[in-house]
N, CA, C and O of each residue as an XYZ file, in Angstrom:
724
protein
N      37.116   -105.446     86.137
C      38.332   -104.761     85.791
C      39.526   -105.692     85.845
O      40.368   -105.658     84.948
N      39.624   -106.529     86.879
C      40.735   -107.460     86.986
C      40.692   -108.494     85.861
O      41.735   -108.951     85.392
N      39.516   -108.849     85.443
C      39.395   -109.800     84.334
C      39.931   -109.190     83.044
O      40.545   -109.878     82.228
N      39.693   -107.887     82.869
C      40.189   -107.191     81.688
C      41.708   -107.090     81.695
O      42.352   -107.271     80.662
N      42.270   -106.806     82.840
C      43.725   -106.722     82.981
C      44.349   -108.102     82.760
O      45.375   -108.235     82.093
N      43.720   -109.107     83.323
C      44.212   -110.471     83.152
C      44.174   -110.884     81.681
O      45.114   -111.515     81.200
N      43.125   -110.545     80.972
C      43.024   -110.864     79.543
C      44.083   -110.118     78.744
O      44.657   -110.674     77.808
N      44.350   -108.855     79.106
C      45.378   -108.075     78.403
C      46.755   -108.680     78.630
O      47.561   -108.754     77.702
N      47.028   -109.106     79.840
C      48.327   -109.727     80.157
C      48.489   -111.026     79.375
O      49.557   -111.294     78.825
N      47.450   -111.819     79.326
C      47.525   -113.079     78.587
C      47.740   -112.845     77.090
O      48.495   -113.575     76.449
N      47.084   -111.839     76.540
C      47.264   -111.532     75.115
C      48.683   -111.083     74.807
O      49.243   -111.436     73.769
N      49.256   -110.312     75.704
C      50.605   -109.813     75.484
C      51.655   -110.907     75.663
O      52.744   -110.815     75.097
N      51.345   -111.925     76.433
C      52.309   -112.977     76.696
C      52.171   -114.173     75.760
O      52.930   -115.135     75.886
N      51.232   -114.139     74.833
C      51.063   -115.269     73.930
C      52.288   -115.429     73.032
O      52.914   -114.453     72.619
N      52.590   -116.623     72.759
C      53.715   -116.925     71.867
C      53.265   -116.763     70.425
O      52.083   -116.918     70.118
N      54.187   -116.456     69.554
C      53.817   -116.352     68.137
C      53.336   -117.696     67.607
O      53.724   -118.747     68.118
N      52.492   -117.658     66.583
C      51.937   -118.879     66.024
C      52.998   -119.735     65.346
O      52.917   -120.962     65.379
N      53.999   -119.095     64.728
C      55.053   -119.843     64.066
C      56.226   -119.996     65.022
O      56.675   -119.012     65.610
N      56.724   -121.204     65.184
C      57.843   -121.390     66.103
C      59.116   -120.760     65.541
O      59.299   -120.639     64.330
N      59.977   -120.370     66.458
C      61.265   -119.823     66.054
C      62.092   -120.931     65.397
O      62.089   -122.071     65.862
N      62.784   -120.599     64.338
C      63.608   -121.579     63.645
C      64.947   -121.661     64.363
O      65.655   -120.663     64.492
N      65.281   -122.835     64.819
C      66.556   -123.013     65.496
C      67.569   -123.581     64.513
O      67.223   -123.979     63.401
N      68.802   -123.610     64.935
C      69.846   -124.149     64.071
C      69.590   -125.606     63.726
O      69.880   -126.041     62.611
N      69.043   -126.372     64.685
C      68.804   -127.784     64.404
C      67.716   -127.959     63.348
O      67.776   -128.885     62.540
N      66.713   -127.064     63.353
C      65.674   -127.137     62.330
C      66.256   -126.779     60.966
O      65.940   -127.429     59.969
N      67.099   -125.758     60.916
C      67.745   -125.366     59.665
C      68.702   -126.465     59.197
O      68.814   -126.732     58.000
N      69.380   -127.090     60.139
C      70.262   -128.205     59.775
C      69.450   -129.353     59.198
O      69.836   -129.947     58.192
N      68.336   -129.663     59.826
C      67.508   -130.763     59.337
C      66.955   -130.448     57.951
O      66.897   -131.328     57.091
N      66.555   -129.218     57.733
C      66.052   -128.824     56.410
C      67.160   -128.892     55.365
O      66.929   -129.317     54.233
N      68.362   -128.474     55.749
C      69.489   -128.536     54.818
C      69.850   -129.984     54.495
O      70.122   -130.327     53.344
N      69.847   -130.818     55.519
C      70.138   -132.238     55.285
C      69.077   -132.869     54.375
O      69.402   -133.672     53.500
N      67.826   -132.507     54.584
C      66.748   -133.043     53.733
C      66.916   -132.571     52.288
O      66.679   -133.336     51.353
N      67.319   -131.330     52.108
C      67.545   -130.802     50.761
C      68.702   -131.526     50.093
O      68.612   -131.904     48.925
N      69.785   -131.721     50.831
C      70.953   -132.432     50.291
C      70.564   -133.864     49.935
O      70.983   -134.386     48.902
N      69.767   -134.496     50.785
C      69.311   -135.861     50.502
C      68.413   -135.905     49.271
O      68.483   -136.846     48.481
N      67.574   -134.892     49.109
C      66.700   -134.836     47.936
C      67.479   -134.751     46.634
O      67.132   -135.405     45.651
N      68.522   -133.949     46.629
C      69.364   -133.858     45.430
C      70.093   -135.186     45.225
O      70.212   -135.660     44.095
N      70.573   -135.775     46.292
C      71.247   -137.071     46.171
C      70.335   -138.147     45.611
O      70.762   -138.979     44.810
N      69.086   -138.130     46.032
C      68.112   -139.083     45.505
C      67.878   -138.850     44.015
O      67.780   -139.803     43.242
N      67.789   -137.580     43.612
C      67.600   -137.263     42.189
C      68.804   -137.707     41.359
O      68.638   -138.190     40.239
N      70.012   -137.548     41.898
C      71.213   -138.015     41.196
C      71.183   -139.532     41.063
O      71.520   -140.074     40.010
N      70.783   -140.213     42.123
C      70.697   -141.680     42.071
C      69.662   -142.134     41.042
O      69.877   -143.126     40.345
N      68.550   -141.420     40.942
C      67.539   -141.776     39.955
C      68.046   -141.558     38.538
O      67.733   -142.343     37.643
N      68.829   -140.499     38.321
C      69.420   -140.273     36.998
C      70.390   -141.397     36.666
O      70.388   -141.908     35.546
N      71.211   -141.782     37.623
C      72.156   -142.880     37.376
C      71.416   -144.186     37.073
O      71.827   -144.946     36.196
N      70.334   -144.440     37.795
C      69.537   -145.635     37.531
C      68.892   -145.604     36.156
O      68.878   -146.610     35.447
N      68.356   -144.442     35.777
C      67.739   -144.302     34.454
C      68.796   -144.426     33.356
O      68.523   -144.974     32.288
N      69.994   -143.923     33.616
C      71.080   -144.051     32.641
C      71.471   -145.519     32.461
O      71.762   -145.957     31.348
N      71.475   -146.266     33.547
C      71.792   -147.687     33.456
C      70.710   -148.439     32.671
O      71.023   -149.291     31.840
N      69.441   -148.121     32.936
C      68.350   -148.740     32.166
C      68.463   -148.394     30.682
O      68.248   -149.246     29.820
N      68.798   -147.152     30.396
C      68.968   -146.708     29.020
C      70.125   -147.464     28.354
O      70.009   -147.911     27.213
N      71.235   -147.601     29.079
C      72.400   -148.325     28.546
C      72.043   -149.767     28.220
O      72.400   -150.269     27.154
N      71.347   -150.433     29.122
C      70.955   -151.820     28.872
C      70.018   -151.921     27.676
O      70.118   -152.855     26.881
N      69.112   -150.965     27.550
C      68.179   -150.979     26.418
C      68.917   -150.755     25.102
O      68.586   -151.382     24.095
N      69.900   -149.880     25.096
C      70.651   -149.592     23.872
C      71.323   -150.858     23.350
O      71.342   -151.092     22.141
N      71.865   -151.663     24.231
C      72.612   -152.838     23.801
C      71.769   -154.106     23.681
O      72.204   -155.067     23.047
N      70.565   -154.133     24.278
C      69.823   -155.388     24.323
C      68.396   -155.340     23.779
O      67.821   -156.394     23.506
N      67.812   -154.172     23.613
C      66.385   -154.095     23.325
C      66.102   -153.456     21.970
O      66.974   -152.815     21.384
N      64.878   -153.633     21.478
C      64.506   -152.996     20.211
C      64.381   -151.471     20.367
O      64.386   -150.937     21.476
N      64.269   -150.800     19.230
C      64.261   -149.336     19.203
C      63.161   -148.714     20.057
O      63.384   -147.683     20.691
N      61.981   -149.324     20.081
C      60.868   -148.758     20.851
C      61.208   -148.688     22.340
O      60.877   -147.706     23.005
N      61.859   -149.710     22.861
C      62.240   -149.721     24.277
C      63.346   -148.701     24.526
O      63.371   -148.047     25.569
N      64.258   -148.569     23.567
C      65.335   -147.588     23.693
C      64.748   -146.177     23.798
O      65.176   -145.382     24.635
N      63.773   -145.875     22.949
C      63.131   -144.552     22.983
C      62.423   -144.343     24.324
O      62.490   -143.260     24.904
N      61.754   -145.376     24.807
C      61.059   -145.273     26.100
C      62.047   -145.005     27.230
O      61.799   -144.151     28.081
N      63.157   -145.723     27.243
C      64.179   -145.535     28.288
C      64.837   -144.161     28.170
O      65.194   -143.554     29.181
N      64.996   -143.675     26.955
C      65.565   -142.341     26.765
C      64.626   -141.273     27.316
O      65.079   -140.295     27.910
N      63.337   -141.454     27.125
C      62.373   -140.500     27.666
C      62.348   -140.561     29.194
O      62.169   -139.538     29.854
N      62.526   -141.753     29.754
C      62.634   -141.886     31.204
C      63.860   -141.127     31.709
O      63.785   -140.400     32.699
N      64.987   -141.303     31.020
C      66.213   -140.594     31.390
C      66.003   -139.089     31.299
O      66.456   -138.343     32.167
N      65.320   -138.644     30.257
C      65.055   -137.216     30.091
C      64.246   -136.673     31.268
O      64.537   -135.593     31.783
N      63.242   -137.416     31.685
C      62.431   -136.989     32.825
C      63.230   -136.917     34.117
O      63.060   -135.991     34.910
N      64.098   -137.895     34.326
C      64.923   -137.899     35.541
C      65.936   -136.760     35.512
O      66.204   -136.142     36.542
N      66.503   -136.478     34.333
C      67.442   -135.353     34.209
C      66.732   -134.031     34.467
O      67.285   -133.136     35.106
N      65.520   -133.913     33.973
C      64.739   -132.702     34.202
C      64.423   -132.538     35.692
O      64.497   -131.431     36.224
N      64.075   -133.626     36.355
C      63.794   -133.579     37.794
C      65.050   -133.219     38.591
O      64.973   -132.489     39.580
N      66.204   -133.732     38.159
C      67.464   -133.403     38.830
C      67.785   -131.922     38.666
O      68.202   -131.265     39.620
N      67.592   -131.402     37.469
C      67.857   -129.968     37.251
C      66.976   -129.119     38.163
O      67.443   -128.142     38.749
N      65.723   -129.485     38.281
C      64.804   -128.727     39.141
C      65.208   -128.840     40.616
O      65.198   -127.846     41.342
N      65.559   -130.044     41.051
C      65.943   -130.244     42.456
C      67.225   -129.484     42.796
O      67.315   -128.863     43.855
N      68.207   -129.531     41.912
C      69.476   -128.850     42.174
C      69.299   -127.333     42.125
O      69.933   -126.610     42.893
N      68.450   -126.854     41.232
C      68.206   -125.410     41.117
C      67.536   -124.876     42.384
O      67.872   -123.788     42.852
N      66.605   -125.626     42.931
C      65.877   -125.199     44.129
C      66.735   -125.381     45.381
O      66.574   -124.636     46.347
N      67.635   -126.348     45.379
C      68.388   -126.695     46.585
C      69.399   -125.634     47.002
O      69.616   -125.418     48.194
N      70.010   -124.981     46.044
C      71.102   -124.064     46.374
C      70.708   -123.005     47.407
O      71.417   -122.850     48.402
N      69.614   -122.274     47.215
C      69.281   -121.272     48.235
C      68.703   -121.858     49.527
O      68.602   -121.151     50.529
N      68.327   -123.129     49.517
C      67.715   -123.726     50.707
C      68.732   -124.295     51.686
O      68.373   -124.663     52.805
N      69.981   -124.371     51.285
C      70.998   -124.970     52.154
C      71.600   -123.888     53.040
O      72.107   -122.877     52.555
N      71.534   -124.117     54.338
C      72.060   -123.177     55.323
C      73.586   -123.198     55.284
O      74.204   -124.256     55.396
N      74.176   -122.036     55.127
C      75.642   -121.954     55.036
C      76.321   -121.999     56.397
O      77.449   -122.478     56.508
N      75.659   -121.514     57.418
C      76.307   -121.366     58.719
C      75.868   -122.401     59.745
O      76.318   -122.358     60.890
N      75.015   -123.313     59.366
C      74.480   -124.274     60.344
C      75.456   -125.386     60.692
O      75.389   -125.947     61.786
N      76.338   -125.704     59.800
C      77.247   -126.827     60.004
C      78.622   -126.271     60.357
O      79.426   -125.959     59.479
N      78.873   -126.153     61.652
C      80.125   -125.570     62.108
C      81.292   -126.470     61.719
O      81.260   -127.677     61.955
N      82.309   -125.881     61.129
C      83.480   -126.629     60.728
C      83.384   -127.225     59.340
O      84.341   -127.838     58.868
N      82.244   -127.058     58.670
C      82.090   -127.639     57.333
C      81.727   -126.584     56.293
O      81.233   -126.919     55.216
N      81.970   -125.302     56.613
C      81.582   -124.245     55.686
C      82.259   -124.349     54.322
O      81.588   -124.150     53.310
N      83.561   -124.652     54.248
C      84.173   -124.763     52.907
C      83.544   -125.891     52.074
O      83.350   -125.744     50.867
N      83.233   -127.001     52.723
C      82.616   -128.118     52.010
C      81.194   -127.777     51.574
O      80.760   -128.166     50.489
N      80.469   -127.048     52.425
C      79.112   -126.612     52.065
C      79.180   -125.699     50.841
O      78.372   -125.834     49.921
N      80.134   -124.774     50.825
C      80.262   -123.861     49.683
C      80.644   -124.619     48.413
O      80.121   -124.329     47.337
N      81.549   -125.583     48.532
C      81.917   -126.390     47.356
C      80.713   -127.186     46.847
O      80.502   -127.316     45.641
N      79.939   -127.708     47.779
C      78.740   -128.452     47.401
C      77.749   -127.537     46.687
O      77.218   -127.888     45.633
N      77.504   -126.369     47.264
C      76.571   -125.426     46.644
C      77.056   -125.008     45.255
O      76.245   -124.841     44.344
N      78.353   -124.841     45.087
C      78.909   -124.484     43.782
C      78.726   -125.632     42.794
O      78.431   -125.400     41.622
N      78.899   -126.857     43.256
C      78.759   -128.013     42.356
C      77.331   -128.186     41.864
O      77.106   -128.819     40.832
N      76.366   -127.634     42.586
C      74.978   -127.750     42.153
C      74.752   -127.030     40.824
O      73.926   -127.461     40.019
N      75.479   -125.940     40.590
C      75.371   -125.241     39.311
C      75.812   -126.128     38.152
O      75.161   -126.163     37.108
N      76.919   -126.845     38.338
C      77.397   -127.767     37.300
C      76.417   -128.923     37.116
O      76.242   -129.420     36.004
N      75.788   -129.344     38.189
C      74.796   -130.419     38.108
C      73.585   -129.980     37.301
O      73.062   -130.746     36.492
N      73.138   -128.751     37.518
C      72.012   -128.213     36.749
C      72.379   -128.159     35.269
O      71.581   -128.541     34.414
N      73.590   -127.683     34.968
C      74.024   -127.587     33.572
C      74.119   -128.966     32.921
O      73.686   -129.141     31.782
N      74.674   -129.932     33.620
C      74.815   -131.276     33.051
C      73.454   -131.911     32.785
O      73.247   -132.531     31.742
N      72.536   -131.757     33.719
C      71.222   -132.359     33.520
C      70.434   -131.620     32.444
O      69.660   -132.243     31.717
N      70.612   -130.316     32.329
C      69.944   -129.560     31.262
C      70.499   -129.962     29.894
O      69.745   -130.053     28.925
N      71.814   -130.205     29.807
C      72.412   -130.689     28.544
C      71.855   -132.054     28.184
O      71.613   -132.336     27.011
N      71.650   -132.901     29.178
C      71.069   -134.222     28.950
C      69.676   -134.082     28.355
O      69.338   -134.773     27.394
N      68.866   -133.193     28.919
C      67.505   -132.978     28.413
C      67.552   -132.496     26.967
O      66.815   -132.996     26.117
N      68.428   -131.515     26.687
C      68.523   -130.992     25.316
C      68.996   -132.059     24.337
O      68.486   -132.141     23.219
N      69.953   -132.870     24.738
C      70.467   -133.911     23.859
C      69.405   -134.954     23.561
O      69.231   -135.356     22.411
N      68.695   -135.395     24.591
C      67.631   -136.387     24.387
C      66.543   -135.808     23.489
O      66.040   -136.496     22.600
N      66.181   -134.558     23.716
C      65.172   -133.922     22.866
C      65.636   -133.853     21.413
O      64.852   -134.096     20.495
N      66.906   -133.522     21.207
C      67.439   -133.446     19.848
C      67.459   -134.795     19.159
O      67.100   -134.896     17.985
N      67.870   -135.828     19.865
C      67.904   -137.167     19.271
C      66.490   -137.699     19.024
O      66.271   -138.448     18.072
N      65.539   -137.322     19.862
C      64.158   -137.793     19.701
C      63.503   -137.189     18.460
O      62.564   -137.766     17.913
N      63.989   -136.039     18.016
C      63.414   -135.387     16.835
C      63.864   -136.024     15.521
O      63.281   -135.752     14.472
N      64.883   -136.858     15.570
C      65.366   -137.473     14.336
C      64.344   -138.468     13.800
O      63.464   -138.936     14.524
N      64.479   -138.776     12.528
C      63.498   -139.631     11.849
C      63.401   -141.012     12.497
O      62.304   -141.484     12.799
N      64.534   -141.651     12.708
C      64.570   -142.944     13.389
C      65.199   -142.715     14.766
O      66.412   -142.830     14.941
N      64.352   -142.392     15.722
C      64.837   -142.007     17.049
C      65.586   -143.140     17.745
O      66.591   -142.896     18.412
N      65.110   -144.366     17.597
C      65.779   -145.494     18.252
C      67.213   -145.645     17.780
O      68.122   -145.829     18.590
N      67.419   -145.568     16.463
C      68.777   -145.662     15.918
C      69.614   -144.458     16.339
O      70.808   -144.592     16.605
N      68.988   -143.285     16.400
C      69.718   -142.086     16.816
C      70.169   -142.201     18.269
O      71.281   -141.794     18.605
N      69.321   -142.750     19.130
C      69.712   -142.941     20.529
C      70.834   -143.966     20.649
O      71.745   -143.803     21.461
N      70.769   -145.003     19.855
C      71.844   -146.003     19.897
C      73.163   -145.401     19.441
O      74.220   -145.695     20.001
N      73.092   -144.557     18.423
C      74.292   -143.894     17.917
C      74.818   -142.861     18.911
O      76.028   -142.737     19.097
N      73.928   -142.133     19.539
C      74.336   -141.045     20.427
C      74.450   -141.416     21.881
O      74.651   -140.547     22.730
N      74.324   -142.703     22.187
C      74.357   -143.126     23.589
C      75.688   -142.818     24.262
O      75.721   -142.237     25.347
N      76.779   -143.206     23.620
C      78.082   -143.071     24.270
C      78.420   -141.612     24.591
O      78.797   -141.325     25.727
N      78.302   -140.677     23.634
C      78.603   -139.281     23.994
C      77.660   -138.729     25.066
O      78.085   -137.978     25.945
N      76.386   -139.101     24.990
C      75.420   -138.633     25.976
C      75.789   -139.122     27.363
O      75.806   -138.339     28.313
N      76.083   -140.404     27.490
C      76.386   -140.954     28.812
C      77.712   -140.427     29.350
O      77.826   -140.144     30.542
N      78.714   -140.294     28.486
C      80.010   -139.778     28.943
C      79.885   -138.330     29.421
O      80.480   -137.943     30.427
N      79.111   -137.545     28.693
C      78.928   -136.146     29.081
C      78.151   -136.034     30.392
O      78.469   -135.196     31.236
N      77.146   -136.866     30.557
C      76.357   -136.830     31.784
C      77.189   -137.280     32.983
O      77.142   -136.652     34.041
N      77.931   -138.337     32.829
C      78.764   -138.832     33.935
C      79.840   -137.814     34.292
O      80.110   -137.581     35.470
N      80.455   -137.206     33.278
C      81.462   -136.174     33.541
C      80.840   -134.961     34.219
O      81.478   -134.330     35.062
N      79.606   -134.629     33.863
C      78.927   -133.498     34.488
C      78.535   -133.753     35.931
O      78.434   -132.812     36.718
N      78.313   -135.006     36.291
C      77.948   -135.341     37.675
C      79.164   -135.552     38.573
O      79.028   -135.614     39.795
N      80.334   -135.662     37.986
C      81.546   -135.921     38.763
C      81.840   -134.831     39.804
O      82.162   -135.172     40.942
N      81.743   -133.524     39.463
C      81.981   -132.512     40.509
C      81.003   -132.631     41.673
O      81.381   -132.429     42.827
N      79.750   -132.957     41.376
C      78.770   -133.148     42.454
C      79.205   -134.302     43.347
O      79.196   -134.182     44.572
N      79.584   -135.410     42.739
C      79.928   -136.588     43.535
C      81.180   -136.356     44.374
O      81.272   -136.846     45.499
N      82.142   -135.611     43.833
C      83.334   -135.289     44.625
C      82.979   -134.379     45.799
O      83.468   -134.577     46.912
N      82.139   -133.392     45.553
C      81.800   -132.455     46.624
C      80.913   -133.103     47.677
O      81.037   -132.783     48.859
N      80.028   -134.000     47.282
C      79.164   -134.646     48.276
C      79.986   -135.593     49.147
O      79.702   -135.743     50.336
N      80.988   -136.225     48.574
C      81.857   -137.088     49.383
C      82.603   -136.247     50.426
O      82.660   -136.614     51.600
N      83.171   -135.121     49.990
C      83.895   -134.257     50.926
C      82.953   -133.715     52.004
O      83.344   -133.603     53.165
N      81.734   -133.383     51.635
C      80.765   -132.880     52.603
C      80.379   -133.960     53.606
O      80.270   -133.690     54.802
N      80.175   -135.162     53.127
C      79.815   -136.258     54.034
C      80.952   -136.556     55.014
O      80.704   -136.861     56.181
N      82.185   -136.469     54.544
C      83.333   -136.669     55.432
C      83.374   -135.551     56.476
O      83.596   -135.818     57.657
N      83.162   -134.298     56.050
C      83.206   -133.163     56.976
C      82.094   -133.237     58.025
O      82.283   -132.804     59.161
N      80.954   -133.775     57.653
C      79.847   -133.894     58.601
C      79.930   -135.147     59.463
O      79.086   -135.359     60.334
N      80.939   -135.977     59.229
C      81.113   -137.186     60.015
C      80.207   -138.326     59.599
O      79.998   -139.260     60.373
N      79.663   -138.270     58.387
C      78.769   -139.321     57.909
C      79.506   -140.399     57.124
O      78.939   -141.447     56.816
N      80.754   -140.142     56.808
C      81.534   -141.062     55.993
C      82.982   -141.005     56.456
O      83.446   -139.975     56.946
N      83.670   -142.083     56.304
C      85.078   -142.150     56.665
C      85.899   -141.729     55.456
O      85.614   -142.166     54.341
N      86.911   -140.891     55.650
C      87.722   -140.491     54.502
C      88.457   -141.679     53.890
O      88.903   -142.591     54.586
N      88.565   -141.637     52.596
C      89.272   -142.697     51.889
C      90.760   -142.448     52.035
O      91.257   -141.368     51.718
N      91.448   -143.439     52.507
C      92.899   -143.308     52.665
C      93.580   -144.206     51.649
O      93.309   -145.405     51.574
N      94.445   -143.621     50.890
C      95.184   -144.374     49.888
C      96.462   -144.862     50.532
O      97.261   -144.083     51.053
N      96.633   -146.159     50.485
C      97.844   -146.729     51.052
C      98.874   -146.899     49.949
O      98.602   -147.478     48.897
N     100.036   -146.390     50.212
C     101.108   -146.539     49.234
C     101.920   -147.769     49.582
O     102.244   -148.046     50.736
N     102.222   -148.476     48.542
C     103.030   -149.662     48.756
C     104.501   -149.264     48.744
O     104.917   -148.325     48.064
N     105.243   -149.993     49.498
C     106.677   -149.740     49.517
C     107.254   -150.146     48.155
O     106.832   -151.143     47.570
N     108.204   -149.379     47.666
C     108.773   -149.727     46.368
C     109.453   -151.091     46.421
O     110.027   -151.479     47.439
N     109.379   -151.787     45.336
C     110.016   -153.082     45.267
C     111.530   -152.908     45.214
O     112.055   -152.113     44.434
N     112.194   -153.646     46.035
C     113.658   -153.595     46.047
C     114.154   -154.846     45.347
O     113.859   -155.974     45.741
N     114.885   -154.611     44.342
C     115.448   -155.750     43.606
C     116.801   -156.111     44.201
O     117.652   -155.258     44.453
N     116.952   -157.345     44.402
C     118.223   -157.812     44.935
C     119.100   -158.298     43.787
O     118.634   -158.963     42.862
N     120.368   -157.953     43.869
C     121.261   -158.375     42.773
C     121.521   -159.857     42.748
O     122.251   -160.341     41.884
């Protein structure tokens, strides 16, 4: 009988199989998500640079290959940014809630910019001479992509400053020049 009571007590006192999620775990998951999106943005920028170099220096076949690489990176960025928004904890970073919200909002613009990049590359690839089309359409494509990533980059800088990972940029004003008569 005592063995039965002891077994019942042990069963009732067992801890759940899944550990309780603490704020530090949610913070770590949010930081990992933010880092994942940052890595995807860096890969898009790298692919854009490779594409730019190919446009000005390489034959059409290499340009098409680099454009397809850029398309893949833009597609990966859209997927990462789309998944990241609901995974970022809003209340885990005390004192940085406005920056977290701005960052989460900028992810929507990032998804749109990368989706436009994919559509543009797909449209240019359908043309008869894709290499020439990419060379012709490089400047508008790159300007639109860079402009679309600008809100993300501004919000990530503000978030990094709020989390203490970066020092705020201080603009020093020079004293006006005084002309002597």
